[in-house]
N, C-alpha and C positions, 0 to 999 in steps of 0.2 A: 793840476787843476781838474776839477770835476766836469765831466761831460754832461750836457743838458739834452734831454730828449725834446725833439722838435717835430711835432706831428702836423701834417698838412691834410686837411679833410678833402676827400674827393667824393663825387656823387655823379649819378647819371645826368647827362646834359651839361656838365661843367665846362666852362671855357678853359681850353688848355693853358692859356696864359695865367689864369687864376691860380693854378697849382704849380705849373712849370716855372713861372717867374720866381716865386718865393723859394721853391726847391733849389733853383740855381743859385740864388743869392746866398742862402744858408750853406750850400755846398761849397761855394767859393770862399766863404768865411773860413772854412776848414783848410782850404788850400793856401790861403794867405797867412795863416798863423803857423807858428812852429809846432803846434800840436792840434789835434782835432778837438774842437770845442763843442761840437753838436753832433748828436745822432739824428739825422734827418730821415724821416720816413712818411709814407702816406697811410691814412686810415680811412675806412669806409664803414657804413652801417653793416654790410654783409660781406662775407668772403666770396665775392663773385667779381668777374670783370666789370669795369666801369666803362661806359661808352660816353666819350666826350661829345660836345656839340658838333664838332667837325667830323664825327664818325670814328675817330681813333679809339683804341681800346687800351686800358691800363688795369693791371691788377693792383689792389692795395696790399700792403705788406701785413697790415693788422686790421682787425675789425672789432 
C-alpha cells in the first residue's frame, strides 16, 4: 500500500496541542496498522526554530 505524506503546519506562537495532537494521532495510526500508512512531518514558512505559545521550541523538518 502507498504511503501518504501528512504535513502539519507550525508557526511562531502556535499552541503545542494544535500540532502535537494531530502529530500523535497520525503517528499512532502507523503503530496500530501492520504497515506504515503515513509519513508524518512538520512544515513551516522558513527553516528556523519555531517558538510555541508556551515558550517551547521546535524545528520544522521542511519549509
